[in-house]
N, C-alpha and C positions, 0 to 999 in steps of 0.2 A: 337436213333441208329440207325431209318432211315434216319437220315442227315451221317452218319458214313460212313454203306452200301454205301449210293451215290457217296461219294469219294472214296471209296474201287472202283466200280465198272468204273468209271468214270475212275484210276488210272488203273484200268487193260485193260483197253477201249487201250488210248492213250500208254502205257506202252508194249504193247504185237502187237500194231497192227505191230512193224516196224520190227518185231522178227519173225509172220505170212505171210508177205511177202520174207519176205527174207530163207524159212522155202522152200514156194513157188517153186523160183526161185532152191531154192538147190535139185526140187523132177526133173525142168524140166531141170536141167544141167548134171541130174544124169545121168537120161530115155536116157538123147543124148549121154550120154560113150564120157560123160567131165565136168572136175574139178572142174571148176566154185568158185565165189566166198563163204569166210563164211556166216551160217545162221544170222551175227548180221551184215552182210554188209550200212545193212539199216540203224542201228543208225549211222553210222561209214559217209556215206551221207549227214543226215537231220546233226546233228553235226554239218558237214564239210559246208555246205549250212549259216546253221548260221553263221560261225565266214567269213564269205564272203561279199562283200563291194553288198549294191541293189542299181542295177543300172534300170532303168526305161528310155521306146525309148522315144525321145521328142515330140511323136508325139502323147506317149498317159497322158489321164488329171490324176487327184487324181485320180477320181474314181480305177487308173488300182491298184492306188498302195494297195488300200483298203479293193479293196476282197477276198483278202486270210486271211487277220484277221477274217473279216466276214464270210464267209463259215468256216473254222476250227473253231470258235465258238460256229457255228452252226449243227457243227459236235460232240461237244461235247454237243451242248444242247444234240442231241438225244441219246448220248448215256445212261443221266441219266433218262429217259419218256419209254424205251423198254427195253422187259424183256432179262435179259443178266447172268445175276449169281443167277438170285432170280425169282422164277414167281407170287412173289408179289409182288407189285404198294412203288412205294421208297417215296421217296418225292415229284418228280416232277412227281410223273410218270401220275397220274390223270391229268394231264392239259395239254395234247395231245391221239387223238387214231389211229387207221392205217389212218387214212384219217389227218389226221393234220402230224403225221409223214412226210407222201408221200411230203404233201404240200412243209415241209419241204430240204426237199432232193432233186426235183423241183424246189426251190426259189436255194437253193449252187448253184448249178446247170446251170441255167438260167444264175447267176451272172459268173460267172467263163465263161462264153463262151456272156456273154454280153463285157467282161473283157478284153476276146481274142478281140472280134469286136472292142474293143479304141482301142489294139494297133495297129492299125494296119496295123499288120507283115499281108503281102499273105500267110503267113503256120499257121498260129493262127485262123486267119481266114475261112481258108479250116476247122480246122479239126474243129472248130466251128458251121460247113454248114454238115459238117455229123452227128455228135452229134446228131445235133437235128434234121438232118430225118432219126435218127435212131431214136430217145426219142420221135417223131411223134407217133411211132409204137408199142414204148416197153411201153411207156406211161397208156392209152385206155389198155392193157392184166394189169397190176398194177392195174390196178383202178378194171376192170373186175372180180379178184381174193378179194382183200377187201370189196367188194361184197358180192359175193364168201360164205366167212368166215362172214364176220358180218352174213349172211340169216341161216350159222349152226348155229349161234354159240347167234344170235341175237345184239350181240355189237359187235361192233370197235374194242377193247378193248385188246390191241392183251394177258396182260396179263389176262384176259378172256377165251380167244381162247386154250392159253396152258392148262390153268390147266383145262378144256375142253374135248379136245386129251388129257392130265395125264386120268383122269380118265373117258370114253367114250370110253369103248375099239369099239365099233356100229360106230361112224362115223368116226371113228382113219384106222378101213379098208374101209369103206367101197370107193363106185369105187370113188365117191367126193374126197373126200381129194388127194386121189392118184392122178388123173385128177391137183386137182392147186394146190398138191408140181409138180409135174415135171412143170407144165408153167410156176414156180415158180423159178427151178433151168433152166429154160431154160434162162429166163427173168438175175435170178442170174450172168449165165454166162458172158451177154452180160455187165451190169452195172458195176465188176469186170475189164469188158477188157482182159477175159481168152477166148472169144471167138480167135478161129490159126483166123480170119482174121487179126484181131489188129500185130500192133509188137509194142513193146517197146521206139524203139531208132525213130531217126528222121527219121524215112526213106518214105518221102513224098507217099510214094505211098501205104500203109499202115496202119500208126499210125493216132490216132485219139487223147489220151484224152493224149497224150506228146507234141504235134502241140500245144495246147491248151495253155498249161505251157512254151512254146518253149522265150516269149519276159520273164518270170521273174526270176530272177539273190539275192541271199543274201538269207533272213531272207522269205523274200517273198516267195523263194523258196521253204524253207524249210515249210514251212508251207504248198504249196500246196501239194507234196508230203507224208504229211504230213498228211493232210485230203482227200485224196485219198488212203492212209490204211487207218484211221478209217474209211475210207466209207464201203466198202468191207472187215472188222472189223464186224462192226456190222449187214452190208447185210447178211453177216456168218449165225452170233444167227439168224435171223432173219427167214434163213429158216434152223435153226436144232434145236432152242429154241423154233418154234413158229410153224411150216410147218412138213418141219421132222419125225424132232425126238426127242420131249418134254421131254424126259424122266430125269427121276432123277432128273429136275432145284429144291429149291428150295420154296416148294410153304408153307413151313413156317416158321419166323423167327425162326432159330437157326444160333450162327455166327456160329458151324461147321462142322456146313451144306453144308453151303453157301462157308466158304476156301476150303469143300473137294471137290466143282461142280465148284470151278474156275482148280483147274484142271480138272477133268474129260472134262467139255465145251473144255478147250486147247487142249484135244487128238483129243474132235467130230471134231473141225476148222482143227487138224490136219490130218485127217483121212480125209477129204473137199478136202485137197491143195493137199490131194496125189489125188484122184479122178479128180480134177482144168489141173491137170499135165498131168495125163496118155489121159487127152481129148486133151490137147495140142499137147500131141506127136504122138495119132494117127491119132488123129482125122484127115481126108488131109484140107489145105487153104482153107477159104473163097477164091473168089474173092469179089472184094468191094459192087457189085450188089447184087453179091449174096445173105452178110445180110439176104433181106430181106425176105428169101426166108424161114432160119432158125427162124427166129420170127414169120412166121406167121406158123409154126410147135407147138409154144408158145403160140397163140389165140387159136389157133384145140383148147388146151390142155384146156386152161383155157376154150372157148365156150363147149363141150362137159361139163364140169364141169357144167358150170349149163345142158344145159340139161336133165346129167342121177339122178341132183337135179328135176326138177321139172320131169319130168317120171315116176321117184321114190314114186315120193309124192305125186304123180296127179291131173298135176300140182296148 
C-alpha cells in the first residue's frame, strides 16, 4: 500500500506542478488587467519542447546534456520522501530528513549552475553568478530554520514535525513557530523566483533562473522547466504541510482520507499562489543589489526565532 501511495504522490506532483505555475501566471495577468494565457499553457510548452530537436553549444561537454536528467531525477526522489499528501512516511520516507533533503536541493541547484558555466554562454554564466551570490545568504537561513525545528521537535524528520504541530497547539501558536514560518516564507519567495526583482524573460537586467537555462533546447529544456516547476511545488508543500498549515494532512493510512486531502492540498496551493501574485503586483520591484536587504529580513526572523526559544526556555 505504501508503494502505491508513493506512486500516487509522485504522479500528483509531476502532473499538477505545471498547472500550479499556469494558475500563478493567470493570477498575475488578471491582477495586471491583462487576458494572459490559459492555465494549461505550461503543459503545452513542455510538450512543445519535447517535440523540438535538442541542440547543444559546441563548447559544452557531455556533462551539460546530462544535468537536466540528473536534476529532474533528484526532484522526483524528493517528491517521494517529503510529506505532500500524507503525514506518515511512505516507502522512501525514512531515507532522508530535512538536512538530507536540503542537501539534495542544493546539489541539484549546484549542478545547474555548473552546467551554465560549462555552456560558456556569457548570459548563462551571469545567471549562475547571480544565483550563487543569493544562495550564499539564503542557504544558511534554511539551515538555521532546520536547526530550530529540530530543537522544537527533537528531530529533523518532516513527518514528525508535521505531527507535532498538528497535535501541539502550544508549539503551533508559539512565537518561535511564527518567526520560523515567516523566515521560510521569505526564503521560499526567493527560491521559487517570486521575488519582484526577477524577470522570467531573457532580459539580462533582472533575470536569474531563465538565464541559466538559456542554452538548453528540446527535451533538455523541457526537463529543466518541468524540474523547476516540481521544485517550486515541493517547496510550497513544505511551507504549507510542515511550516504554516499542517492540518488535515492524513496521519493514518486511509485511502479515502488521502484522496480527499489531495483536493484540499491543491486548494491550499492555489491560495498560496494567489498570495504570490498579489505580492508580485503590489510590492515595488527590488533593484538587483537590493535583494540582499530582503534576505537580511528573512535572516532576522530566523535569528529572532532562535533568540525567543532560548530566552523562553531559560537558555
